[in-house]
VEXROFI-256419 format. One record per residue (C-alpha): residue number from 1; residue in three letters; x, y, z. Coordinates in steps of 0.2 Angstrom, whole numbers, always signed. Layout:
# VEXROFI-256419
NUM / ALA / X / Y / Z
...
# end
This chain:
# VEXROFI-256419
1 / UNK / -301 / -136 / +107
2 / UNK / -288 / -133 / +95
3 / UNK / -286 / -146 / +81
4 / UNK / -270 / -140 / +73
5 / UNK / -257 / -150 / +65
6 / UNK / -239 / -154 / +70
7 / UNK / -226 / -153 / +54
8 / UNK / -222 / -171 / +60
9 / UNK / -239 / -176 / +63
10 / UNK / -243 / -180 / +42
11 / UNK / -256 / -172 / +33
12 / UNK / -272 / -177 / +37
13 / UNK / -270 / -184 / +54
14 / UNK / -280 / -176 / +68
15 / UNK / -274 / -174 / +83
16 / UNK / -281 / -185 / +99
17 / UNK / -284 / -197 / +86
18 / UNK / -282 / -215 / +91
19 / UNK / -279 / -235 / +85
20 / UNK / -294 / -247 / +92
21 / UNK / -287 / -260 / +106
22 / UNK / -292 / -275 / +91
23 / UNK / -281 / -264 / +78
24 / UNK / -263 / -272 / +85
25 / UNK / -272 / -289 / +84
26 / UNK / -279 / -287 / +67
27 / UNK / -263 / -281 / +62
28 / UNK / -255 / -295 / +68
29 / UNK / -267 / -310 / +61
30 / UNK / -265 / -299 / +45
31 / UNK / -245 / -301 / +47
32 / UNK / -248 / -318 / +48
33 / UNK / -259 / -324 / +36
34 / UNK / -246 / -314 / +23
35 / UNK / -232 / -323 / +30
36 / UNK / -238 / -341 / +27
37 / UNK / -244 / -335 / +9
38 / UNK / -225 / -329 / +4
39 / UNK / -221 / -343 / +13
40 / UNK / -231 / -355 / +4
41 / UNK / -227 / -345 / -14
42 / UNK / -212 / -345 / -13
43 / UNK / -209 / -363 / -6
44 / UNK / -201 / -359 / +11
45 / UNK / -202 / -374 / +22
46 / UNK / -195 / -369 / +38
47 / UNK / -208 / -363 / +51
48 / UNK / -193 / -350 / +58
49 / UNK / -195 / -343 / +42
50 / UNK / -212 / -339 / +41
51 / UNK / -209 / -334 / +59
52 / UNK / -195 / -319 / +55
53 / UNK / -209 / -314 / +41
54 / UNK / -224 / -314 / +50
55 / UNK / -212 / -303 / +60
56 / UNK / -206 / -291 / +49
57 / UNK / -225 / -288 / +41
58 / UNK / -232 / -283 / +60
59 / UNK / -218 / -269 / +64
60 / UNK / -220 / -265 / +44
61 / UNK / -240 / -263 / +45
62 / UNK / -242 / -256 / +63
63 / UNK / -229 / -240 / +59
64 / UNK / -243 / -239 / +44
65 / UNK / -258 / -241 / +54
66 / UNK / -251 / -230 / +66
67 / UNK / -243 / -217 / +55
68 / UNK / -259 / -215 / +46
69 / UNK / -273 / -211 / +59
70 / UNK / -264 / -204 / +74
71 / UNK / -245 / -198 / +65
72 / UNK / -227 / -203 / +63
73 / UNK / -223 / -199 / +81
74 / UNK / -236 / -212 / +92
75 / UNK / -232 / -224 / +77
76 / UNK / -212 / -223 / +82
77 / UNK / -219 / -231 / +99
78 / UNK / -229 / -240 / +93
79 / UNK / -215 / -250 / +83
80 / UNK / -206 / -250 / +99
81 / UNK / -217 / -260 / +107
82 / UNK / -221 / -272 / +95
83 / UNK / -200 / -273 / +93
84 / UNK / -201 / -278 / +114
85 / UNK / -216 / -288 / +110
86 / UNK / -206 / -299 / +94
87 / UNK / -190 / -298 / +106
88 / UNK / -201 / -308 / +120
89 / UNK / -208 / -320 / +106
90 / UNK / -192 / -325 / +100
91 / UNK / -183 / -326 / +116
92 / UNK / -202 / -338 / +120
93 / UNK / -199 / -350 / +105
94 / UNK / -183 / -359 / +114
95 / UNK / -190 / -362 / +129
96 / UNK / -208 / -368 / +120
97 / UNK / -199 / -375 / +109
98 / UNK / -188 / -386 / +126
99 / UNK / -200 / -389 / +137
100 / UNK / -212 / -397 / +124
101 / UNK / -200 / -408 / +119
102 / UNK / -195 / -413 / +137
103 / UNK / -214 / -418 / +142
104 / UNK / -218 / -427 / +123
105 / UNK / -201 / -436 / +128
106 / UNK / -203 / -438 / +145
107 / UNK / -221 / -446 / +147
108 / UNK / -215 / -462 / +138
109 / UNK / -210 / -469 / +157
110 / UNK / -215 / -458 / +168
111 / UNK / -228 / -466 / +180
112 / UNK / -229 / -468 / +199
113 / UNK / -218 / -484 / +197
114 / UNK / -206 / -474 / +188
115 / UNK / -204 / -463 / +203
116 / UNK / -204 / -475 / +217
117 / UNK / -193 / -486 / +212
118 / UNK / -174 / -486 / +210
119 / UNK / -161 / -496 / +194
120 / UNK / -154 / -510 / +208
121 / UNK / -151 / -524 / +198
122 / UNK / -159 / -519 / +180
123 / UNK / -146 / -514 / +170
124 / UNK / -145 / -499 / +158
125 / UNK / -151 / -507 / +143
126 / UNK / -164 / -514 / +149
127 / UNK / -182 / -508 / +151
128 / UNK / -188 / -504 / +169
129 / UNK / -181 / -497 / +186
130 / UNK / -186 / -477 / +191
131 / UNK / -176 / -464 / +197
132 / UNK / -180 / -465 / +218
133 / UNK / -163 / -468 / +221
134 / UNK / -156 / -450 / +212
135 / UNK / -173 / -439 / +221
136 / UNK / -168 / -446 / +236
137 / UNK / -148 / -442 / +234
138 / UNK / -152 / -426 / +225
139 / UNK / -166 / -422 / +239
140 / UNK / -151 / -421 / +252
141 / UNK / -137 / -418 / +243
142 / UNK / -147 / -400 / +238
143 / UNK / -155 / -399 / +256
144 / UNK / -137 / -399 / +264
145 / UNK / -130 / -386 / +254
146 / UNK / -144 / -373 / +253
147 / UNK / -143 / -378 / +272
148 / UNK / -125 / -375 / +272
149 / UNK / -125 / -360 / +258
150 / UNK / -140 / -349 / +259
151 / UNK / -137 / -344 / +279
152 / UNK / -116 / -339 / +274
153 / UNK / -123 / -331 / +259
154 / UNK / -140 / -318 / +268
155 / UNK / -124 / -316 / +281
156 / UNK / -112 / -314 / +271
157 / UNK / -123 / -298 / +262
158 / UNK / -130 / -290 / +277
159 / UNK / -113 / -289 / +284
160 / UNK / -108 / -280 / +267
161 / UNK / -121 / -268 / +267
162 / UNK / -126 / -267 / +286
163 / UNK / -108 / -266 / +293
164 / UNK / -94 / -269 / +278
165 / UNK / -79 / -254 / +279
166 / UNK / -63 / -254 / +274
167 / UNK / -52 / -266 / +266
168 / UNK / -61 / -280 / +276
169 / UNK / -77 / -275 / +263
170 / UNK / -67 / -275 / +247
171 / UNK / -58 / -291 / +249
172 / UNK / -76 / -301 / +253
173 / UNK / -84 / -292 / +238
174 / UNK / -70 / -297 / +226
175 / UNK / -68 / -315 / +233
176 / UNK / -86 / -316 / +229
177 / UNK / -88 / -309 / +212
178 / UNK / -71 / -323 / +208
179 / UNK / -84 / -336 / +214
180 / UNK / -97 / -329 / +204
181 / UNK / -89 / -333 / +189
182 / UNK / -78 / -353 / +195
183 / UNK / -85 / -366 / +184
184 / UNK / -93 / -379 / +193
185 / UNK / -79 / -393 / +187
186 / UNK / -68 / -383 / +199
187 / UNK / -77 / -381 / +213
188 / UNK / -78 / -401 / +211
189 / UNK / -62 / -402 / +209
190 / UNK / -57 / -390 / +228
191 / UNK / -67 / -404 / +239
192 / UNK / -59 / -420 / +228
193 / UNK / -43 / -414 / +229
194 / UNK / -48 / -411 / +253
195 / UNK / -57 / -430 / +249
196 / UNK / -37 / -435 / +244
197 / UNK / -27 / -428 / +257
198 / UNK / -43 / -436 / +272
199 / UNK / -42 / -451 / +260
200 / UNK / -61 / -454 / +260
201 / UNK / -72 / -461 / +250
202 / UNK / -87 / -454 / +240
203 / UNK / -100 / -449 / +248
204 / UNK / -115 / -438 / +248
205 / UNK / -110 / -424 / +257
206 / UNK / -93 / -419 / +249
207 / UNK / -108 / -416 / +233
208 / UNK / -117 / -405 / +242
209 / UNK / -101 / -396 / +249
210 / UNK / -97 / -392 / +231
211 / UNK / -115 / -385 / +227
212 / UNK / -115 / -376 / +243
213 / UNK / -99 / -367 / +238
214 / UNK / -106 / -364 / +220
215 / UNK / -122 / -357 / +229
216 / UNK / -115 / -346 / +244
217 / UNK / -110 / -331 / +230
218 / UNK / -129 / -331 / +219
219 / UNK / -134 / -330 / +238
220 / UNK / -126 / -315 / +243
221 / UNK / -125 / -303 / +226
222 / UNK / -145 / -306 / +228
223 / UNK / -148 / -305 / +246
224 / UNK / -136 / -287 / +243
225 / UNK / -146 / -281 / +230
226 / UNK / -164 / -282 / +240
227 / UNK / -156 / -276 / +255
228 / UNK / -151 / -260 / +245
229 / UNK / -167 / -258 / +240
230 / UNK / -174 / -257 / +258
231 / UNK / -176 / -239 / +262
232 / UNK / -166 / -228 / +273
233 / UNK / -178 / -220 / +283
234 / UNK / -185 / -237 / +291
235 / UNK / -169 / -237 / +298
236 / UNK / -166 / -220 / +304
237 / UNK / -183 / -223 / +313
238 / UNK / -185 / -240 / +317
239 / UNK / -165 / -234 / +325
240 / UNK / -171 / -215 / +332
241 / UNK / -182 / -225 / +345
242 / UNK / -167 / -234 / +354
243 / UNK / -167 / -251 / +347
244 / UNK / -151 / -259 / +343
245 / UNK / -146 / -262 / +323
246 / UNK / -146 / -281 / +321
247 / UNK / -164 / -280 / +328
248 / UNK / -168 / -266 / +316
249 / UNK / -160 / -277 / +304
250 / UNK / -168 / -293 / +310
251 / UNK / -185 / -287 / +313
252 / UNK / -187 / -273 / +300
253 / UNK / -173 / -275 / +285
254 / UNK / -174 / -291 / +284
255 / UNK / -193 / -292 / +286
256 / UNK / -196 / -279 / +273
257 / UNK / -184 / -290 / +260
258 / UNK / -189 / -307 / +262
259 / UNK / -195 / -310 / +248
260 / UNK / -184 / -303 / +236
261 / UNK / -171 / -316 / +249
262 / UNK / -180 / -328 / +247
263 / UNK / -181 / -326 / +228
264 / UNK / -164 / -324 / +227
265 / UNK / -162 / -343 / +237
266 / UNK / -172 / -352 / +227
267 / UNK / -165 / -348 / +208
268 / UNK / -149 / -353 / +218
269 / UNK / -155 / -367 / +223
270 / UNK / -161 / -370 / +203
271 / UNK / -142 / -366 / +199
272 / UNK / -135 / -380 / +209
273 / UNK / -150 / -394 / +208
274 / UNK / -144 / -398 / +188
275 / UNK / -127 / -398 / +191
276 / UNK / -118 / -413 / +186
277 / UNK / -99 / -411 / +187
278 / UNK / -95 / -408 / +203
279 / UNK / -109 / -423 / +207
280 / UNK / -102 / -436 / +194
281 / UNK / -84 / -431 / +203
282 / UNK / -87 / -434 / +220
283 / UNK / -105 / -443 / +223
284 / UNK / -100 / -456 / +209
285 / UNK / -116 / -464 / +206
286 / UNK / -126 / -476 / +215
287 / UNK / -139 / -487 / +206
288 / UNK / -147 / -494 / +222
289 / UNK / -155 / -484 / +235
290 / UNK / -143 / -475 / +249
291 / UNK / -150 / -465 / +262
292 / UNK / -138 / -460 / +270
293 / UNK / -128 / -444 / +263
294 / UNK / -112 / -447 / +276
295 / UNK / -107 / -463 / +268
296 / UNK / -107 / -472 / +254
297 / UNK / -110 / -466 / +236
298 / UNK / -124 / -461 / +230
299 / UNK / -137 / -454 / +216
300 / UNK / -141 / -439 / +210
301 / UNK / -153 / -434 / +193
302 / UNK / -142 / -425 / +184
303 / UNK / -131 / -437 / +189
304 / UNK / -145 / -450 / +182
305 / UNK / -147 / -440 / +166
306 / UNK / -131 / -440 / +161
307 / UNK / -128 / -459 / +165
308 / UNK / -144 / -464 / +154
309 / UNK / -141 / -454 / +142
310 / UNK / -123 / -463 / +140
311 / UNK / -131 / -477 / +140
312 / UNK / -146 / -472 / +126
313 / UNK / -135 / -478 / +110
314 / UNK / -140 / -495 / +111
315 / UNK / -154 / -495 / +124
316 / UNK / -170 / -485 / +121
317 / UNK / -174 / -489 / +137
318 / UNK / -160 / -479 / +146
319 / UNK / -163 / -462 / +135
320 / UNK / -183 / -462 / +139
321 / UNK / -177 / -465 / +157
322 / UNK / -163 / -451 / +153
323 / UNK / -179 / -436 / +146
324 / UNK / -190 / -443 / +159
325 / UNK / -177 / -439 / +175
326 / UNK / -176 / -424 / +166
327 / UNK / -192 / -419 / +169
328 / UNK / -197 / -424 / +185
329 / UNK / -178 / -413 / +187
330 / UNK / -188 / -398 / +179
331 / UNK / -204 / -401 / +188
332 / UNK / -194 / -401 / +202
333 / UNK / -186 / -386 / +202
334 / UNK / -204 / -377 / +198
335 / UNK / -212 / -383 / +212
336 / UNK / -196 / -375 / +225
337 / UNK / -197 / -359 / +212
338 / UNK / -219 / -359 / +218
339 / UNK / -215 / -365 / +234
340 / UNK / -205 / -350 / +236
341 / UNK / -217 / -337 / +228
342 / UNK / -229 / -343 / +242
343 / UNK / -216 / -341 / +255
344 / UNK / -213 / -323 / +249
345 / UNK / -232 / -318 / +248
346 / UNK / -237 / -324 / +264
347 / UNK / -221 / -315 / +273
348 / UNK / -224 / -300 / +264
349 / UNK / -222 / -285 / +274
350 / UNK / -243 / -278 / +272
351 / UNK / -246 / -261 / +267
352 / UNK / -257 / -249 / +270
353 / UNK / -264 / -233 / +278
# end
């Protein structure tokens, strides 16, 4: 076997040599230790500066070690991989910081009493109270919005992918693109204008209508992309057996893409679950329990967080309730995503020979 060197590999580098798996971990540990030393000697008190120095040292150390053992060509490949990992860690830092801050501050008052009681007669400046009324309102409003927006979005995507031709399809695509970028307050103002025309008072279902408007374009776009990923051979095989197109879509196309569609719907639910502006305009908020979304003002978790934080200047209790409600909202969205993944895995088509 030849051991000739490439002109770019550098002298003394044997073709086929490779770094052991632990070497990059050693480079990373050495980079962190050296960055801490530089930070202490240089009087750098920010851990962010230490992290940036460690990242630069890790990239430089990876290149030097890989170039020495594997050659410059492989070293460039390892540097590119190192850059991806550094970018991933940099993107992960704000997320971890956000979750840590929310958890550390939200657990102060988050308990069974907080989840099972409403504010009722408790003033915002007083300790006590809970978010049961806000949880109930959010579940009803988001549930109704999903029941309206998800079917319309999925059916629209099916039309665009399977049937859409001509000017109507172009018009639908154009309006979906426009709706994707509209601010949430615009959807709230649209429903509010209808309420003023019909002389209606704030109620939960009005918020659901605004949330459904925000949800539909997200569902359309995600479902459309999932349907396009279904191989045309599956459609052609079904049609060749004499099965009607509508039944092919129902029995072949949708089950194949169900996992992606479910994930897209859950992303849309997560997008509307934290909306505050439409709820503030249309639902108005209510410290008491209102289980009827079609009559009277209702609370919701985003609106509750906003109201409690607005009152937190003169009350630490309101501040703690706002963080606890934020933690509850994050947990709610996380549970929805886990349920979606479970459904997608359960309904995914089986593969095999």
